[in-house]
C-alpha positions in Angstrom: -53.9 5.7 49.3 -51.8 3.9 51.9 -53.8 0.6 51.9 -52.2 -2.4 50.3 -54.7 -4.4 48.1 -54.4 -7.5 46.0 -56.8 -9.0 43.4 -56.7 -11.9 41.1 -53.6 -14.0 40.4 -50.1 -12.7 40.9 -46.6 -14.5 41.1 -45.0 -15.1 44.5 -42.4 -12.4 43.9 -42.2 -9.2 41.8 -40.4 -9.3 38.5 -40.1 -13.0 38.1 -41.4 -15.5 35.5 -45.3 -15.6 35.4 -46.7 -17.6 32.5 -50.0 -17.8 30.8 -51.7 -21.2 30.3 -50.3 -21.2 26.7 -46.8 -20.8 28.0 -46.3 -17.2 27.1 -45.4 -14.6 29.7 -47.9 -12.3 31.3 -46.9 -8.7 30.7 -46.0 -7.0 34.0 -46.7 -3.2 34.3 -45.8 -0.9 37.1 -48.2 2.0 37.5 -47.7 4.7 40.1 -46.9 8.4 40.7 -43.7 10.2 41.4 -41.6 7.9 39.3 -40.5 4.9 41.3 -40.9 6.4 44.8 -44.6 7.2 45.1 -47.5 4.8 45.6 -47.7 2.2 42.9 -49.2 -1.1 41.8 -48.0 -4.0 39.6 -50.5 -5.3 37.1 -50.2 -8.5 35.0 -51.7 -8.2 31.5 -52.6 -11.0 29.2 -51.3 -8.9 26.4 -48.6 -6.1 26.4 -50.2 -2.8 27.3 -48.1 -1.1 24.5 -49.6 -2.6 21.3 -51.4 0.5 19.8 -52.7 0.3 16.3 -53.0 4.1 15.8 -52.8 7.4 17.6 -54.3 10.8 16.8 -55.3 14.1 18.4 -59.1 14.6 18.4 -59.4 18.2 19.8 -58.0 20.7 22.2 -59.5 20.8 25.7 -58.0 24.1 26.9 -60.3 25.8 29.4 -61.1 29.4 28.4 -61.4 31.9 31.2 -64.1 34.6 31.6 -62.2 37.9 30.9 -64.7 39.9 32.9 -63.0 39.0 36.2 -64.1 41.8 38.5 -63.6 40.8 42.2 -67.0 39.6 43.4 -68.8 36.6 44.9 -70.3 34.4 42.2 -73.1 31.8 42.1 -73.7 29.1 39.4 -76.8 27.0 39.1 -76.2 23.5 37.7 -79.9 23.2 37.2 -79.3 25.3 34.0 -76.6 23.0 32.6 -77.4 21.4 29.3 -78.4 17.8 30.0 -77.1 14.7 28.4 -73.9 13.5 26.7 -70.9 11.5 27.8 -69.6 11.3 31.4 -66.1 11.9 30.1 -66.4 14.0 26.9 -69.2 16.5 27.8 -68.1 18.0 31.0 -68.8 21.7 31.5 -65.7 23.6 33.0 -66.7 25.9 35.8 -63.6 27.1 37.8 -59.9 26.3 37.4 -56.3 27.3 38.1 -53.0 25.5 37.6 -53.7 23.1 40.5 -57.4 22.2 40.3 -60.3 22.4 38.0 -64.0 21.9 38.7 -66.4 20.6 36.1 -70.0 19.3 35.9 -71.9 16.9 33.7 -75.3 15.2 33.6 -74.6 12.3 31.2 -77.2 10.1 29.6 -75.0 8.2 27.0 -73.1 5.0 27.7 -69.5 5.5 26.5 -68.3 3.0 23.9 -64.8 4.2 24.3 -62.5 3.9 27.3 -61.1 7.0 29.0 -57.8 7.9 30.7 -56.9 11.2 32.2 -53.1 11.3 32.0 -52.6 14.8 33.3 -54.7 14.8 36.5 -56.2 12.8 39.3 -59.9 13.0 39.4 -62.3 13.2 42.4 -65.8 12.7 41.0 -68.6 13.4 43.4 -71.7 11.4 42.5 -74.6 13.9 43.1 -77.1 11.5 41.6 -76.9 8.2 39.8 -75.9 4.5 40.1 -73.6 2.4 38.1 -70.2 0.8 37.9 -66.8 2.4 37.3 -65.0 -0.2 35.2 -61.2 -0.1 35.2 -58.1 -2.1 34.6 -58.1 -2.7 38.4 -61.7 -4.2 38.4 -65.2 -2.9 39.0 -66.3 -0.3 41.5 -70.1 0.1 42.0 -71.0 3.7 42.8 -74.1 5.4 44.3 -75.2 8.9 45.3 -72.9 10.6 47.7 -69.8 8.7 46.6 -66.4 10.4 46.0 -64.9 8.3 43.3 -61.1 8.8 43.3 -59.5 7.9 39.9 -55.7 8.5 39.9 -54.1 9.7 36.8 -53.5 7.3 33.9 -56.0 4.7 35.0 -58.0 3.4 32.0 -61.6 3.3 33.0 -65.2 3.6 31.7 -68.4 4.8 33.4 -71.2 2.3 33.1 -74.4 4.2 33.9 -77.5 2.5 35.2 -80.4 4.7 33.8 -83.0 2.4 35.4 -82.1 3.9 38.7 -82.5 7.5 37.7 -80.4 10.3 36.1 -76.7 10.8 36.7 -75.2 14.0 37.9 -71.4 14.3 38.4 -69.3 17.0 40.0 -65.7 16.5 38.8 -62.6 17.9 40.4 -59.3 17.4 38.4 -56.1 17.7 40.4 -52.6 18.2 38.9 -51.2 16.6 42.1 -51.8 13.3 43.8 -55.1 13.2 45.8 -54.8 11.6 49.2 -56.3 11.5 52.7 -55.2 14.5 54.9 -51.8 14.0 56.4 -52.9 15.0 59.9 -55.4 12.1 59.9 -52.6 9.5 59.4 -49.9 8.2 61.8 -46.3 7.8 60.7 -47.1 4.3 59.3 -49.9 5.7 57.0 -52.8 4.3 59.0 -55.8 6.5 59.6 -55.9 7.6 63.3 -58.6 6.8 65.8 -59.6 10.5 65.9 -60.0 10.8 62.1 -63.5 11.3 60.8 -63.4 8.1 58.7 -61.3 4.9 58.7 -60.1 2.3 56.2 -63.3 0.4 56.7 -65.2 3.2 54.9 -63.1 3.0 51.8 -64.3 0.8 49.0 -61.8 -0.8 46.7 -62.2 -2.5 43.3 -63.8 -5.9 42.9 -62.0 -8.5 40.8 -63.5 -9.2 37.4 -62.4 -11.9 35.0 -59.8 -10.6 32.5 -61.1 -9.8 29.0 -59.0 -11.7 26.5 -60.3 -10.1 23.3 -58.4 -9.0 20.2 -59.7 -6.3 17.9 -59.8 -2.4 17.9 -60.4 -0.7 21.2 -60.4 3.1 21.3 -59.0 4.8 24.4 -59.6 8.5 24.7 -56.7 10.1 26.6 -56.6 13.6 28.1 -53.0 14.9 27.9 -51.4 18.2 27.0 -54.8 19.9 27.4 -56.1 17.9 24.5 -58.2 14.8 23.8 -56.2 12.1 22.0 -57.4 8.7 20.6 -55.2 5.6 21.0 -56.5 2.4 19.5 -55.3 -0.7 21.3 -55.3 -4.1 19.5 -56.9 -5.9 22.5 -59.4 -5.2 25.3 -57.6 -3.0 27.9 -59.2 -4.9 30.8 -57.1 -8.0 30.3 -55.5 -7.9 33.8 -55.2 -11.4 35.4 -54.2 -9.9 38.8 -52.5 -7.0 40.5 -51.3 -5.7 43.9 -50.2 -2.5 45.4 -51.3 0.9 46.7 -52.3 2.7 43.5 -55.9 2.1 42.2 -59.3 3.8 42.1 -61.3 3.9 45.3 -64.5 5.3 46.7 -65.4 7.1 49.9 -69.1 8.0 50.6 -69.9 11.4 52.1 -72.4 9.8 54.4 -69.6 7.8 56.0 -67.9 11.0 57.1 -68.2 11.4 60.9 -68.5 15.1 61.6 -66.4 16.6 64.4 -68.5 18.9 66.6 -67.7 20.9 69.7 -69.2 23.0 72.4 -68.4 26.1 70.3 -68.5 26.5 66.5 -65.7 24.4 64.8 -63.9 26.0 61.8 -64.1 24.5 58.3 -60.8 22.4 58.5 -62.6 19.9 60.7 -64.6 19.0 57.6 -61.6 18.2 55.5 -61.9 14.9 53.5 -59.1 15.1 50.9 -55.7 16.7 50.5 -54.3 17.8 47.2 -51.4 20.0 46.0 -52.8 23.6 46.3 -56.3 22.7 47.5 -58.4 20.7 50.0 -61.8 19.1 49.7 -64.2 19.2 52.7 -67.6 17.6 53.4 -70.4 19.4 55.3 -72.7 16.7 56.6 -75.8 16.3 58.8 -74.6 16.9 62.4 -75.6 18.2 65.8 -74.8 21.9 66.4 -72.6 23.3 69.1 -74.0 22.6 72.5 -73.0 25.6 74.6 -76.2 27.5 75.4 -74.5 30.7 74.1 -73.0 29.2 71.0 -73.7 30.6 67.6 -73.9 27.7 65.2 -73.7 29.8 62.0 -70.2 30.4 60.8 -68.6 33.8 61.6 -67.7 36.2 58.8 -64.2 35.4 57.4 -61.8 36.7 54.8 -60.0 34.3 52.6 -56.7 36.1 52.5 -54.8 33.2 50.8 -57.5 31.0 49.3 -60.7 30.8 47.2 -63.7 28.9 48.6 -66.1 27.0 46.4 -69.2 25.3 47.8 -71.4 22.8 46.0 -74.7 22.5 47.7 -75.6 18.8 47.6 -78.9 19.4 49.4 -81.4 22.3 49.5 -80.5 23.1 53.1 -77.5 25.2 54.1 -77.9 27.1 57.4 -75.9 30.2 56.5 -77.3 30.9 53.1 -80.6 32.2 51.6 -81.6 31.8 47.9 -79.4 28.8 47.4 -80.9 25.8 45.6 -79.9 22.2 45.4 -77.1 22.0 42.9 -75.9 25.6 43.4 -72.2 26.4 43.4 -70.8 29.5 45.1 -67.4 30.9 44.6 -66.0 33.2 47.3 -62.7 34.5 46.1 -59.5 35.6 47.9 -59.7 39.2 48.9 -63.4 39.4 50.0 -65.0 38.8 53.4 -68.0 36.5 53.3 -70.3 35.0 55.9 -74.0 34.3 56.7 -76.7 36.1 55.0 -78.6 38.6 57.2 -80.8 36.9 59.7 -79.1 33.5 59.4 -76.8 34.1 62.4 -79.6 35.1 64.7 -81.8 32.3 63.4 -79.1 29.7 64.1 -79.0 30.4 67.9 -80.6 27.6 69.8 -80.8 25.3 66.8 -79.9 21.7 67.6 -79.2 20.0 64.3 -78.6 20.6 60.6 -79.4 18.3 57.6 -77.1 20.2 55.2 -74.9 18.4 52.7 -72.3 20.2 50.8 -68.9 19.7 49.1 -66.3 22.4 49.6 -63.2 22.9 47.6 -60.7 25.5 48.9 -57.8 26.4 46.5 -54.7 28.2 47.6 -54.2 30.0 44.3 -56.9 32.2 42.7 -59.4 30.5 40.6 -60.5 31.6 37.1 -64.1 31.4 36.1 -64.5 29.4 32.9 -66.2 31.4 30.1 -68.6 28.4 29.6 -69.9 28.8 33.1 -71.2 32.4 32.6 -74.4 31.1 31.0 -75.4 29.4 34.2 -74.5 32.3 36.6 -76.7 34.2 38.9 -75.3 37.7 38.2 -76.8 39.3 41.3 -75.4 37.0 43.9 -72.7 39.4 45.1 -75.5 41.8 46.1 -77.5 39.2 48.0 -76.3 40.2 51.4 -77.6 43.7 50.8 -80.9 42.4 49.3 -81.4 40.0 52.2 -80.6 42.9 54.7 -83.1 45.1 53.0 -85.8 42.4 53.1 -85.1 41.7 56.8 -85.6 45.3 57.9 -88.2 46.3 55.2 -90.8 43.6 55.1 -93.3 43.8 52.3 -96.5 45.7 53.2 -100.0 44.4 52.3 
């Protein structure tokens, strides 16, 4: 994220003497992507971040694909997902390729460990739930509708607030660096006036007092498609201050300002994030097209070089029938898809939609995780025919 941010105490210059009250040096750490040329931050630790007591591999995390991969549209119902567990350890893989993975979890257990994904950036959409994302950079309170962006290698912990209801998280893991779309930014990195959101909409970490505690602190690290445990000899949130461009941040879907037109606008106007090999878009409540002859429903389209995945964050979506809140549809490369029968005609003259959905388009084919088959609606690919039949053959009394 091209926004400079500073929290806590830092020295006047980089890489100079900065002493603790006891006379020892704070341990300076550079964290960033693309070596020394990407966005980065400098953190100042009370203790060196390198003092691990032990290291071990816990288990493999390789995602297993469904081998029955006939070309068809697919529909998964998260309402059937097993409830409970950890926000970091009990995620159900749904779809994936070498660039992006989509997972889902409804945790109800407070993690006692810390977590770090060292092989992927994470964009976590908070479907439901409140709490705080704790990290080495400070605290980030989250709420429903938040996209929580956690760049790779950031040590963090989800602190759930069960008093405010259950938690449901849609997780997207990106091998590449997640950022705002390039076309929304000027040459200096600032979001443009015509972008659907601005820097004011982005929430950054809040400073918390450093934790100067010695002991044994397990950090679970995802790396090499495996879960590893590293035990640090001090609390990892011992940072006295930091500054830079690399840190976790939040953007809420309700702060997205939809771009509308006289005639139907294509999906790229809903883009929210850019990744390597994929994009993430937000479909939000908005007025429909205002030409009297406009057809608000999207036209049929063939994804000739991408797979389209939609997470339905509300029970309303104007082009679909039989889709419930929490549904996920996968429309793969090589197949045309579009409105269910009757939805195009029904949209004519409509003035507004309350739909809310998260779309992820990948530019390489997605594999369906074997673990997702148990929550699949196997007849979804026939729903256009079934809807057509119901439209022209209404039930008789």
